[in-house]
All heavy atoms as a GROMACS GRO file, in nm:
protein
  606
    1PHE      N    1   6.067  12.410  13.359
    1PHE     CA    2   6.004  12.423  13.488
    1PHE      C    3   5.856  12.462  13.483
    1PHE      O    4   5.792  12.474  13.588
    1PHE     CB    5   6.076  12.521  13.581
    1PHE     CG    6   6.220  12.467  13.611
    1PHE    CD1    7   6.335  12.510  13.540
    1PHE    CD2    8   6.236  12.381  13.716
    1PHE    CE1    9   6.457  12.462  13.575
    1PHE    CE2   10   6.363  12.326  13.749
    1PHE     CZ   11   6.474  12.368  13.681
    2LYS      N   12   5.808  12.484  13.360
    2LYS     CA   13   5.672  12.523  13.347
    2LYS      C   14   5.574  12.408  13.393
    2LYS      O   15   5.461  12.431  13.417
    2LYS     CB   16   5.638  12.556  13.199
    2LYS     CG   17   5.704  12.686  13.158
    2LYS     CD   18   5.673  12.715  13.012
    2LYS     CE   19   5.745  12.844  12.965
    2LYS     NZ   20   5.714  12.870  12.828
    3LYS      N   21   5.620  12.283  13.400
    3LYS     CA   22   5.537  12.177  13.437
    3LYS      C   23   5.516  12.162  13.588
    3LYS      O   24   5.435  12.085  13.640
    3LYS     CB   25   5.595  12.043  13.386
    3LYS     CG   26   5.581  12.032  13.234
    3LYS     CD   27   5.615  11.892  13.192
    3LYS     CE   28   5.593  11.885  13.041
    3LYS     NZ   29   5.583  11.746  12.994
    4LEU      N   30   5.584  12.242  13.667
    4LEU     CA   31   5.575  12.241  13.810
    4LEU      C   32   5.438  12.300  13.851
    4LEU      O   33   5.397  12.400  13.787
    4LEU     CB   34   5.691  12.320  13.876
    4LEU     CG   35   5.821  12.256  13.886
    4LEU    CD1   36   5.923  12.353  13.931
    4LEU    CD2   37   5.828  12.129  13.964
    5PRO      N   38   5.380  12.256  13.956
    5PRO     CA   39   5.254  12.318  14.001
    5PRO      C   40   5.278  12.460  14.047
    5PRO      O   41   5.397  12.497  14.085
    5PRO     CB   42   5.216  12.232  14.128
    5PRO     CG   43   5.296  12.115  14.120
    5PRO     CD   44   5.420  12.139  14.039
    6GLU      N   45   5.180  12.545  14.037
    6GLU     CA   46   5.194  12.684  14.078
    6GLU      C   47   5.254  12.699  14.220
    6GLU      O   48   5.208  12.631  14.310
    6GLU     CB   49   5.058  12.754  14.070
    6GLU     CG   50   5.072  12.901  14.087
    6GLU     CD   51   4.949  12.976  14.040
    6GLU    OE1   52   4.872  12.925  13.961
    6GLU    OE2   53   4.933  13.094  14.084
    7GLY      N   54   5.348  12.784  14.233
    7GLY     CA   55   5.408  12.804  14.363
    7GLY      C   56   5.531  12.712  14.392
    7GLY      O   57   5.614  12.744  14.481
    8ALA      N   58   5.538  12.595  14.327
    8ALA     CA   59   5.646  12.501  14.348
    8ALA      C   60   5.776  12.557  14.312
    8ALA      O   61   5.883  12.535  14.386
    8ALA     CB   62   5.619  12.373  14.281
    9TRP      N   63   5.788  12.630  14.204
    9TRP     CA   64   5.917  12.680  14.158
    9TRP      C   65   5.974  12.776  14.265
    9TRP      O   66   6.092  12.765  14.300
    9TRP     CB   67   5.894  12.765  14.030
    9TRP     CG   68   6.022  12.808  13.965
    9TRP    CD1   69   6.099  12.737  13.883
    9TRP    CD2   70   6.093  12.927  13.990
    9TRP    NE1   71   6.215  12.814  13.847
    9TRP    CE2   72   6.216  12.931  13.915
    9TRP    CE3   73   6.065  13.041  14.068
    9TRP    CZ2   74   6.297  13.035  13.913
    9TRP    CZ3   75   6.150  13.148  14.068
    9TRP    CH2   76   6.270  13.145  13.990
   10LYS      N   77   5.889  12.864  14.317
   10LYS     CA   78   5.937  12.959  14.416
   10LYS      C   79   5.990  12.888  14.543
   10LYS      O   80   6.092  12.921  14.597
   10LYS     CB   81   5.823  13.048  14.448
   10LYS     CG   82   5.864  13.173  14.524
   10LYS     CD   83   5.744  13.270  14.539
   10LYS     CE   84   5.795  13.409  14.552
   10LYS     NZ   85   5.687  13.509  14.556
   11ALA      N   86   5.912  12.784  14.583
   11ALA     CA   87   5.952  12.709  14.700
   11ALA      C   88   6.084  12.637  14.676
   11ALA      O   89   6.171  12.630  14.765
   11ALA     CB   90   5.844  12.611  14.744
   12LEU      N   91   6.103  12.566  14.562
   12LEU     CA   92   6.221  12.494  14.533
   12LEU      C   93   6.349  12.584  14.524
   12LEU      O   94   6.455  12.549  14.561
   12LEU     CB   95   6.212  12.420  14.395
   12LEU     CG   96   6.118  12.298  14.398
   12LEU    CD1   97   6.094  12.246  14.258
   12LEU    CD2   98   6.181  12.190  14.487
   13PHE      N   99   6.331  12.702  14.468
   13PHE     CA  100   6.445  12.788  14.445
   13PHE      C  101   6.467  12.895  14.551
   13PHE      O  102   6.567  12.971  14.544
   13PHE     CB  103   6.436  12.861  14.310
   13PHE     CG  104   6.466  12.768  14.198
   13PHE    CD1  105   6.373  12.675  14.137
   13PHE    CD2  106   6.599  12.761  14.142
   13PHE    CE1  107   6.406  12.592  14.038
   13PHE    CE2  108   6.624  12.674  14.041
   13PHE     CZ  109   6.531  12.585  13.991
   14ALA      N  110   6.384  12.894  14.661
   14ALA     CA  111   6.402  12.994  14.764
   14ALA      C  112   6.523  12.967  14.849
   14ALA      O  113   6.586  13.056  14.895
   14ALA     CB  114   6.273  12.983  14.850
   15GLU      N  115   6.561  12.837  14.864
   15GLU     CA  116   6.677  12.803  14.951
   15GLU      C  117   6.797  12.779  14.863
   15GLU      O  118   6.790  12.702  14.771
   15GLU     CB  119   6.642  12.678  15.031
   15GLU     CG  120   6.739  12.646  15.131
   15GLU     CD  121   6.699  12.519  15.209
   15GLU    OE1  122   6.582  12.507  15.244
   15GLU    OE2  123   6.787  12.433  15.232
   16LYS      N  124   6.907  12.844  14.896
   16LYS     CA  125   7.024  12.839  14.807
   16LYS      C  126   7.075  12.700  14.787
   16LYS      O  127   7.113  12.657  14.679
   16LYS     CB  128   7.135  12.928  14.861
   16LYS     CG  129   7.258  12.929  14.769
   16LYS     CD  130   7.371  13.019  14.827
   16LYS     CE  131   7.483  13.012  14.731
   16LYS     NZ  132   7.592  13.099  14.770
   17ALA      N  133   7.079  12.618  14.892
   17ALA     CA  134   7.125  12.477  14.885
   17ALA      C  135   7.040  12.397  14.785
   17ALA      O  136   7.097  12.317  14.705
   17ALA     CB  137   7.135  12.411  15.020
   18LYS      N  138   6.906  12.409  14.802
   18LYS     CA  139   6.818  12.335  14.709
   18LYS      C  140   6.842  12.384  14.569
   18LYS      O  141   6.843  12.300  14.470
   18LYS     CB  142   6.678  12.358  14.751
   18LYS     CG  143   6.627  12.276  14.866
   18LYS     CD  144   6.488  12.298  14.892
   18LYS     CE  145   6.435  12.235  15.018
   18LYS     NZ  146   6.294  12.254  15.039
   19ARG      N  147   6.846  12.515  14.553
   19ARG     CA  148   6.862  12.574  14.412
   19ARG      C  149   6.994  12.525  14.349
   19ARG      O  150   6.995  12.472  14.232
   19ARG     CB  151   6.868  12.726  14.423
   19ARG     CG  152   6.878  12.802  14.293
   19ARG     CD  153   6.867  12.952  14.310
   19ARG     NE  154   6.957  13.006  14.405
   19ARG     CZ  155   6.930  13.074  14.519
   19ARG    NH1  156   6.798  13.086  14.553
   19ARG    NH2  157   7.022  13.120  14.594
   20THR      N  158   7.105  12.521  14.425
   20THR     CA  159   7.227  12.471  14.378
   20THR      C  160   7.217  12.326  14.334
   20THR      O  161   7.266  12.284  14.228
   20THR     CB  162   7.341  12.492  14.482
   20THR    OG1  163   7.348  12.637  14.506
   20THR    CG2  164   7.477  12.445  14.435
   21ALA      N  165   7.161  12.244  14.423
   21ALA     CA  166   7.147  12.099  14.396
   21ALA      C  167   7.057  12.073  14.267
   21ALA      O  168   7.100  11.992  14.185
   21ALA     CB  169   7.083  12.032  14.517
   22ILE      N  170   6.958  12.149  14.249
   22ILE     CA  171   6.870  12.131  14.131
   22ILE      C  172   6.948  12.171  14.005
   22ILE      O  173   6.947  12.099  13.907
   22ILE     CB  174   6.740  12.213  14.143
   22ILE    CG1  175   6.653  12.152  14.247
   22ILE    CG2  176   6.669  12.227  14.012
   22ILE    CD1  177   6.536  12.247  14.293
   23LEU      N  178   7.015  12.284  14.010
   23LEU     CA  179   7.091  12.331  13.892
   23LEU      C  180   7.208  12.232  13.857
   23LEU      O  181   7.233  12.204  13.738
   23LEU     CB  182   7.143  12.470  13.914
   23LEU     CG  183   7.028  12.574  13.919
   23LEU    CD1  184   7.084  12.710  13.952
   23LEU    CD2  185   6.944  12.579  13.792
   24ARG      N  186   7.275  12.183  13.963
   24ARG     CA  187   7.387  12.086  13.931
   24ARG      C  188   7.333  11.954  13.881
   24ARG      O  189   7.400  11.890  13.804
   24ARG     CB  190   7.474  12.068  14.053
   24ARG     CG  191   7.558  12.188  14.092
   24ARG     CD  192   7.640  12.173  14.213
   24ARG     NE  193   7.721  12.050  14.215
   24ARG     CZ  194   7.845  12.045  14.153
   24ARG    NH1  195   7.900  12.142  14.099
   24ARG    NH2  196   7.908  11.927  14.165
   25TYR      N  197   7.209  11.915  13.916
   25TYR     CA  198   7.148  11.798  13.866
   25TYR      C  199   7.110  11.808  13.721
   25TYR      O  200   7.098  11.707  13.648
   25TYR     CB  201   7.023  11.760  13.952
   25TYR     CG  202   6.967  11.625  13.930
   25TYR    CD1  203   7.035  11.510  13.965
   25TYR    CD2  204   6.842  11.612  13.874
   25TYR    CE1  205   6.985  11.382  13.934
   25TYR    CE2  206   6.787  11.485  13.850
   25TYR     CZ  207   6.854  11.372  13.886
   25TYR     OH  208   6.800  11.255  13.865
   26HIS      N  209   7.089  11.933  13.675
   26HIS     CA  210   7.060  11.955  13.530
   26HIS      C  211   7.180  11.953  13.438
   26HIS      O  212   7.164  11.949  13.318
   26HIS     CB  213   6.982  12.086  13.519
   26HIS     CG  214   6.833  12.074  13.548
   26HIS    ND1  215   6.794  12.067  13.676
   26HIS    CD2  216   6.732  12.067  13.470
   26HIS    CE1  217   6.660  12.060  13.681
   26HIS    NE2  218   6.621  12.056  13.551
   27GLY      N  219   7.300  11.960  13.496
   27GLY     CA  220   7.417  11.962  13.411
   27GLY      C  221   7.487  11.828  13.412
   27GLY      O  222   7.493  11.754  13.509
   28VAL      N  223   7.542  11.793  13.291
   28VAL     CA  224   7.620  11.670  13.269
   28VAL      C  225   7.751  11.721  13.216
   28VAL      O  226   7.762  11.790  13.116
   28VAL     CB  227   7.553  11.571  13.172
   28VAL    CG1  228   7.641  11.454  13.147
   28VAL    CG2  229   7.418  11.523  13.233
   29PRO      N  230   7.864  11.683  13.286
   29PRO     CA  231   7.996  11.730  13.229
   29PRO      C  232   8.023  11.677  13.089
   29PRO      O  233   7.981  11.572  13.053
   29PRO     CB  234   8.094  11.666  13.328
   29PRO     CG  235   8.016  11.647  13.454
   29PRO     CD  236   7.875  11.611  13.408
   30GLY      N  237   8.087  11.767  13.008
   30GLY     CA  238   8.118  11.729  12.873
   30GLY      C  239   8.014  11.776  12.777
   30GLY      O  240   7.924  11.852  12.814
   31ARG      N  241   8.029  11.740  12.650
   31ARG     CA  242   7.936  11.776  12.542
   31ARG      C  243   7.858  11.651  12.501
   31ARG      O  244   7.902  11.582  12.417
   31ARG     CB  245   8.018  11.838  12.434
   31ARG     CG  246   8.092  11.966  12.465
   31ARG     CD  247   8.167  12.025  12.350
   31ARG     NE  248   8.078  12.080  12.250
   31ARG     CZ  249   8.026  12.210  12.263
   31ARG    NH1  250   8.057  12.285  12.367
   31ARG    NH2  251   7.951  12.254  12.172
   32VAL      N  252   7.741  11.633  12.564
   32VAL     CA  253   7.658  11.516  12.540
   32VAL      C  254   7.549  11.551  12.443
   32VAL      O  255   7.473  11.643  12.467
   32VAL     CB  256   7.607  11.463  12.674
   32VAL    CG1  257   7.518  11.342  12.650
   32VAL    CG2  258   7.710  11.436  12.780
   33THR      N  259   7.545  11.486  12.332
   33THR     CA  260   7.448  11.508  12.228
   33THR      C  261   7.314  11.442  12.267
   33THR      O  262   7.303  11.350  12.355
   33THR     CB  263   7.488  11.456  12.098
   33THR    OG1  264   7.493  11.315  12.102
   33THR    CG2  265   7.619  11.511  12.050
   34ALA      N  266   7.208  11.483  12.205
   34ALA     CA  267   7.070  11.421  12.227
   34ALA      C  268   7.075  11.274  12.195
   34ALA      O  269   7.018  11.192  12.260
   34ALA     CB  270   6.969  11.495  12.148
   35ALA      N  271   7.147  11.241  12.087
   35ALA     CA  272   7.153  11.097  12.049
   35ALA      C  273   7.215  11.018  12.158
   35ALA      O  274   7.175  10.901  12.188
   35ALA     CB  275   7.234  11.078  11.917
   36GLU      N  276   7.321  11.072  12.222
   36GLU     CA  277   7.390  10.998  12.338
   36GLU      C  278   7.291  10.986  12.460
   36GLU      O  279   7.294  10.890  12.529
   36GLU     CB  280   7.518  11.074  12.377
   36GLU     CG  281   7.628  11.068  12.266
   36GLU     CD  282   7.741  11.156  12.294
   36GLU    OE1  283   7.721  11.274  12.326
   36GLU    OE2  284   7.856  11.107  12.288
   37ILE      N  285   7.215  11.095  12.478
   37ILE     CA  286   7.118  11.086  12.588
   37ILE      C  287   7.019  10.978  12.566
   37ILE      O  288   6.990  10.897  12.652
   37ILE     CB  289   7.045  11.221  12.606
   37ILE    CG1  290   7.143  11.328  12.658
   37ILE    CG2  291   6.926  11.210  12.705
   37ILE    CD1  292   7.080  11.469  12.657
   38LEU      N  293   6.962  10.972  12.447
   38LEU     CA  294   6.850  10.876  12.412
   38LEU      C  295   6.908  10.736  12.402
   38LEU      O  296   6.831  10.644  12.420
   38LEU     CB  297   6.785  10.922  12.281
   38LEU     CG  298   6.712  11.057  12.293
   38LEU    CD1  299   6.660  11.098  12.160
   38LEU    CD2  300   6.599  11.049  12.399
   39SER      N  301   7.037  10.716  12.382
   39SER     CA  302   7.090  10.581  12.372
   39SER      C  303   7.145  10.530  12.503
   39SER      O  304   7.191  10.417  12.509
   39SER     CB  305   7.201  10.574  12.259
   39SER     OG  306   7.312  10.646  12.300
   40SER      N  307   7.141  10.609  12.605
   40SER     CA  308   7.199  10.574  12.738
   40SER      C  309   7.086  10.547  12.831
   40SER      O  310   6.968  10.586  12.808
   40SER     CB  311   7.286  10.681  12.793
   40SER     OG  312   7.204  10.797  12.827
   41GLN      N  313   7.115  10.472  12.937
   41GLN     CA  314   7.015  10.447  13.045
   41GLN      C  315   7.029  10.546  13.162
   41GLN      O  316   6.932  10.580  13.227
   41GLN     CB  317   7.033  10.302  13.103
   41GLN     CG  318   6.990  10.201  13.000
   41GLN     CD  319   6.853  10.213  12.960
   41GLN    OE1  320   6.758  10.222  13.038
   41GLN    NE2  321   6.825  10.221  12.827
   42THR      N  322   7.152  10.594  13.189
   42THR     CA  323   7.178  10.692  13.293
   42THR      C  324   7.297  10.782  13.245
   42THR      O  325   7.381  10.732  13.165
   42THR     CB  326   7.213  10.632  13.429
   42THR    OG1  327   7.328  10.555  13.417
   42THR    CG2  328   7.097  10.549  13.483
   43LEU      N  329   7.300  10.903  13.298
   43LEU     CA  330   7.414  10.990  13.284
   43LEU      C  331   7.457  11.033  13.421
   43LEU      O  332   7.373  11.048  13.515
   43LEU     CB  333   7.380  11.106  13.193
   43LEU     CG  334   7.342  11.084  13.055
   43LEU    CD1  335   7.284  11.208  12.989
   43LEU    CD2  336   7.462  11.032  12.972
   44LYS      N  337   7.583  11.066  13.439
   44LYS     CA  338   7.638  11.115  13.569
   44LYS      C  339   7.624  11.262  13.567
   44LYS      O  340   7.684  11.333  13.471
   44LYS     CB  341   7.784  11.067  13.590
   44LYS     CG  342   7.838  11.101  13.727
   44LYS     CD  343   7.765  11.020  13.837
   44LYS     CE  344   7.812  10.869  13.840
   44LYS     NZ  345   7.757  10.799  13.944
   45THR      N  346   7.559  11.327  13.655
   45THR     CA  347   7.537  11.468  13.658
   45THR      C  348   7.644  11.538  13.722
   45THR      O  349   7.739  11.481  13.783
   45THR     CB  350   7.407  11.509  13.736
   45THR    OG1  351   7.423  11.481  13.872
   45THR    CG2  352   7.282  11.438  13.682
   46ALA      N  353   7.650  11.673  13.714
   46ALA     CA  354   7.755  11.755  13.775
   46ALA      C  355   7.751  11.741  13.922
   46ALA      O  356   7.850  11.768  13.994
   46ALA     CB  357   7.733  11.906  13.731
   47SER      N  358   7.638  11.698  13.982
   47SER     CA  359   7.631  11.677  14.129
   47SER      C  360   7.680  11.538  14.167
   47SER      O  361   7.682  11.506  14.280
   47SER     CB  362   7.486  11.700  14.175
   47SER     OG  363   7.399  11.596  14.120
   48GLY      N  364   7.713  11.456  14.072
   48GLY     CA  365   7.763  11.321  14.096
   48GLY      C  366   7.656  11.217  14.103
   48GLY      O  367   7.682  11.103  14.126
   49GLN      N  368   7.534  11.257  14.087
   49GLN     CA  369   7.415  11.159  14.097
   49GLN      C  370   7.392  11.104  13.950
   49GLN      O  371   7.428  11.159  13.850
   49GLN     CB  372   7.295  11.233  14.141
   49GLN     CG  373   7.306  11.278  14.280
   49GLN     CD  374   7.170  11.333  14.327
   49GLN    OE1  375   7.068  11.272  14.320
   49GLN    NE2  376   7.171  11.455  14.384
   50ASP      N  377   7.330  10.986  13.955
   50ASP     CA  378   7.286  10.930  13.826
   50ASP      C  379   7.156  10.990  13.786
   50ASP      O  380   7.065  11.000  13.866
   50ASP     CB  381   7.266  10.774  13.842
   50ASP     CG  382   7.401  10.700  13.854
   50ASP    OD1  383   7.502  10.754  13.801
   50ASP    OD2  384   7.407  10.592  13.913
   51LEU      N  385   7.147  11.025  13.657
   51LEU     CA  386   7.022  11.078  13.604
   51LEU      C  387   6.971  10.974  13.509
   51LEU      O  388   7.024  10.946  13.401
   51LEU     CB  389   7.058  11.211  13.525
   51LEU     CG  390   6.941  11.266  13.439
   51LEU    CD1  391   6.829  11.310  13.528
   51LEU    CD2  392   6.988  11.376  13.350
   52PRO      N  393   6.851  10.911  13.545
   52PRO     CA  394   6.791  10.812  13.456
   52PRO      C  395   6.747  10.879  13.329
   52PRO      O  396   6.677  10.982  13.331
   52PRO     CB  397   6.672  10.764  13.539
   52PRO     CG  398   6.689  10.815  13.681
   52PRO     CD  399   6.782  10.932  13.667
   53THR      N  400   6.778  10.821  13.219
   53THR     CA  401   6.735  10.878  13.084
   53THR      C  402   6.641  10.793  13.014
   53THR      O  403   6.598  10.835  12.903
   53THR     CB  404   6.862  10.904  13.002
   53THR    OG1  405   6.931  10.782  12.978
   53THR    CG2  406   6.960  11.000  13.062
   54GLY      N  407   6.603  10.677  13.063
   54GLY     CA  408   6.523  10.582  12.985
   54GLY      C  409   6.391  10.634  12.939
   54GLY      O  410   6.344  10.607  12.833
   55ASP      N  411   6.324  10.721  13.021
   55ASP     CA  412   6.191  10.772  12.987
   55ASP      C  413   6.199  10.926  12.963
   55ASP      O  414   6.101  10.992  12.965
   55ASP     CB  415   6.092  10.742  13.095
   55ASP     CG  416   6.118  10.810  13.229
   55ASP    OD1  417   6.226  10.857  13.249
   55ASP    OD2  418   6.027  10.810  13.317
   56LEU      N  419   6.315  10.974  12.936
   56LEU     CA  420   6.340  11.119  12.911
   56LEU      C  421   6.315  11.148  12.760
   56LEU      O  422   6.373  11.079  12.676
   56LEU     CB  423   6.482  11.155  12.955
   56LEU     CG  424   6.502  11.301  12.972
   56LEU    CD1  425   6.423  11.361  13.080
   56LEU    CD2  426   6.649  11.317  13.008
   57GLY      N  427   6.231  11.244  12.733
   57GLY     CA  428   6.211  11.285  12.589
   57GLY      C  429   6.280  11.415  12.572
   57GLY      O  430   6.280  11.506  12.651
   58VAL      N  431   6.345  11.431  12.455
   58VAL     CA  432   6.414  11.554  12.417
   58VAL      C  433   6.323  11.631  12.318
   58VAL      O  434   6.286  11.580  12.218
   58VAL     CB  435   6.553  11.521  12.349
   58VAL    CG1  436   6.615  11.654  12.302
   58VAL    CG2  437   6.643  11.445  12.451
   59VAL      N  438   6.281  11.751  12.368
   59VAL     CA  439   6.189  11.832  12.291
   59VAL      C  440   6.265  11.922  12.187
   59VAL      O  441   6.223  11.931  12.072
   59VAL     CB  442   6.110  11.924  12.389
   59VAL    CG1  443   6.014  12.016  12.308
   59VAL    CG2  444   6.031  11.835  12.482
   60ARG      N  445   6.375  11.973  12.233
   60ARG     CA  446   6.468  12.051  12.142
   60ARG      C  447   6.607  11.999  12.171
   60ARG      O  448   6.647  11.996  12.283
   60ARG     CB  449   6.464  12.202  12.172
   60ARG     CG  450   6.331  12.259  12.112
   60ARG     CD  451   6.326  12.410  12.117
   60ARG     NE  452   6.441  12.471  12.034
   60ARG     CZ  453   6.495  12.588  12.060
   60ARG    NH1  454   6.457  12.660  12.164
   60ARG    NH2  455   6.595  12.630  11.986
   61ALA      N  456   6.681  11.967  12.065
   61ALA     CA  457   6.807  11.897  12.086
   61ALA      C  458   6.929  11.982  12.027
   61ALA      O  459   6.911  12.060  11.937
   61ALA     CB  460   6.806  11.765  12.007
   62ASP      N  461   7.039  11.958  12.092
   62ASP     CA  462   7.170  12.004  12.043
   62ASP      C  463   7.178  12.152  12.017
   62ASP      O  464   7.226  12.196  11.913
   62ASP     CB  465   7.211  11.921  11.922
   62ASP     CG  466   7.221  11.774  11.944
   62ASP    OD1  467   7.247  11.731  12.065
   62ASP    OD2  468   7.198  11.694  11.853
   63ILE      N  469   7.137  12.230  12.114
   63ILE     CA  470   7.141  12.373  12.106
   63ILE      C  471   7.275  12.417  12.148
   63ILE      O  472   7.316  12.393  12.272
   63ILE     CB  473   7.031  12.442  12.195
   63ILE    CG1  474   6.899  12.390  12.157
   63ILE    CG2  475   7.044  12.594  12.185
   63ILE    CD1  476   6.786  12.416  12.259
   64PRO      N  477   7.363  12.477  12.064
   64PRO     CA  478   7.494  12.512  12.102
   64PRO      C  479   7.502  12.619  12.215
   64PRO      O  480   7.418  12.709  12.210
   64PRO     CB  481   7.560  12.565  11.970
   64PRO     CG  482   7.460  12.547  11.866
   64PRO     CD  483   7.333  12.509  11.926
   65ALA      N  484   7.585  12.604  12.304
   65ALA     CA  485   7.608  12.702  12.417
   65ALA      C  486   7.751  12.719  12.434
   65ALA      O  487   7.834  12.635  12.395
   65ALA     CB  488   7.537  12.651  12.542
   66GLY      N  489   7.796  12.826  12.498
   66GLY     CA  490   7.936  12.859  12.522
   66GLY      C  491   8.010  12.754  12.604
   66GLY      O  492   8.125  12.736  12.589
   67ASN      N  493   7.932  12.685  12.694
   67ASN     CA  494   7.996  12.585  12.775
   67ASN      C  495   7.941  12.450  12.762
   67ASN      O  496   7.966  12.362  12.843
   67ASN     CB  497   7.976  12.630  12.922
   67ASN     CG  498   7.831  12.630  12.962
   67ASN    OD1  499   7.741  12.629  12.879
   67ASN    ND2  500   7.806  12.647  13.097
   68GLY      N  501   7.884  12.417  12.645
   68GLY     CA  502   7.837  12.284  12.623
   68GLY      C  503   7.731  12.279  12.520
   68GLY      O  504   7.719  12.365  12.429
   69ILE      N  505   7.634  12.186  12.542
   69ILE     CA  506   7.512  12.168  12.452
   69ILE      C  507   7.398  12.165  12.546
   69ILE      O  508   7.391  12.100  12.649
   69ILE     CB  509   7.522  12.035  12.372
   69ILE    CG1  510   7.654  12.024  12.296
   69ILE    CG2  511   7.402  12.021  12.288
   69ILE    CD1  512   7.673  11.890  12.229
   70VAL      N  513   7.291  12.236  12.504
   70VAL     CA  514   7.166  12.243  12.582
   70VAL      C  515   7.059  12.165  12.510
   70VAL      O  516   7.051  12.165  12.388
   70VAL     CB  517   7.119  12.393  12.593
   70VAL    CG1  518   6.984  12.408  12.662
   70VAL    CG2  519   7.229  12.474  12.665
   71HIS      N  520   6.980  12.092  12.592
   71HIS     CA  521   6.867  12.014  12.535
   71HIS      C  522   6.745  12.061  12.621
   71HIS      O  523   6.753  12.064  12.742
   71HIS     CB  524   6.889  11.864  12.558
   71HIS     CG  525   7.021  11.819  12.497
   71HIS    ND1  526   7.054  11.823  12.363
   71HIS    CD2  527   7.137  11.787  12.554
   71HIS    CE1  528   7.175  11.774  12.344
   71HIS    NE2  529   7.229  11.758  12.463
   72VAL      N  530   6.633  12.073  12.560
   72VAL     CA  531   6.501  12.096  12.630
   72VAL      C  532   6.438  11.960  12.639
   72VAL      O  533   6.424  11.887  12.543
   72VAL     CB  534   6.415  12.196  12.555
   72VAL    CG1  535   6.284  12.209  12.621
   72VAL    CG2  536   6.485  12.327  12.532
   73VAL      N  537   6.411  11.920  12.766
   73VAL     CA  538   6.354  11.789  12.788
   73VAL      C  539   6.207  11.806  12.839
   73VAL      O  540   6.163  11.910  12.875
   73VAL     CB  541   6.437  11.706  12.890
   73VAL    CG1  542   6.570  11.678  12.833
   73VAL    CG2  543   6.442  11.778  13.022
   74ASP      N  544   6.133  11.694  12.834
   74ASP     CA  545   5.993  11.696  12.866
   74ASP      C  546   5.956  11.669  13.013
   74ASP      O  547   5.843  11.648  13.042
   74ASP     CB  548   5.925  11.595  12.777
   74ASP     CG  549   5.962  11.448  12.796
   74ASP    OD1  550   6.058  11.427  12.874
   74ASP    OD2  551   5.899  11.362  12.742
   75LYS      N  552   6.063  11.676  13.099
   75LYS     CA  553   6.028  11.651  13.240
   75LYS      C  554   6.104  11.752  13.326
   75LYS      O  555   6.203  11.808  13.282
   75LYS     CB  556   6.080  11.511  13.279
   75LYS     CG  557   6.007  11.397  13.210
   75LYS     CD  558   6.052  11.265  13.272
   75LYS     CE  559   5.991  11.148  13.203
   75LYS     NZ  560   5.858  11.151  13.157
   76VAL      N  561   6.057  11.772  13.441
   76VAL     CA  562   6.128  11.850  13.544
   76VAL      C  563   6.219  11.752  13.616
   76VAL      O  564   6.175  11.645  13.666
   76VAL     CB  565   6.034  11.916  13.647
   76VAL    CG1  566   6.105  11.987  13.755
   76VAL    CG2  567   5.936  12.013  13.579
   77LEU      N  568   6.350  11.780  13.613
   77LEU     CA  569   6.451  11.687  13.677
   77LEU      C  570   6.482  11.739  13.820
   77LEU      O  571   6.527  11.848  13.837
   77LEU     CB  572   6.573  11.696  13.593
   77LEU     CG  573   6.558  11.665  13.443
   77LEU    CD1  574   6.688  11.682  13.368
   77LEU    CD2  575   6.501  11.518  13.425
   78LEU      N  576   6.452  11.656  13.921
   78LEU     CA  577   6.483  11.690  14.064
   78LEU      C  578   6.566  11.587  14.115
   78LEU      O  579   6.534  11.464  14.107
   78LEU     CB  580   6.348  11.701  14.140
   78LEU     CG  581   6.254  11.813  14.088
   78LEU    CD1  582   6.124  11.811  14.170
   78LEU    CD2  583   6.318  11.950  14.105
   79PRO      N  584   6.671  11.628  14.189
   79PRO     CA  585   6.766  11.530  14.248
   79PRO      C  586   6.696  11.456  14.364
   79PRO      O  587   6.602  11.504  14.427
   79PRO     CB  588   6.880  11.619  14.300
   79PRO     CG  589   6.821  11.751  14.315
   79PRO     CD  590   6.711  11.762  14.217
   80ALA      N  591   6.749  11.330  14.386
   80ALA     CA  592   6.695  11.252  14.494
   80ALA      C  593   6.724  11.306  14.631
   80ALA      O  594   6.647  11.292  14.730
   80ALA     CB  595   6.749  11.105  14.482
   81ARG      N  596   6.831  11.381  14.640
   81ARG     CA  597   6.868  11.439  14.771
   81ARG      C  598   6.897  11.583  14.756
   81ARG      O  599   6.913  11.642  14.663
   81ARG     CB  600   6.991  11.372  14.828
   81ARG     CG  601   7.105  11.351  14.729
   81ARG     CD  602   7.219  11.261  14.789
   81ARG     NE  603   7.293  11.204  14.686
   81ARG     CZ  604   7.411  11.238  14.643
   81ARG    NH1  605   7.471  11.334  14.710
   81ARG    NH2  606   7.470  11.177  14.542
   0.00000   0.00000   0.00000
């Protein structure tokens, strides 16, 4: 979220519904590796939306977490709705 303009983070996360939508858009059910992300065109997010992956760059890959795998990407991901 460091790539957001100053003040944008606070505005996006101030409202609970927006905050929830953004966080659910960042999650993909299952254990998806960076290789799977880079070889796909879209992934289905926890919010049920399609996440385009064609121009997504993975900065840090396959970081183990208690509930899945974390990847640091080079873009801020915001849901369409």
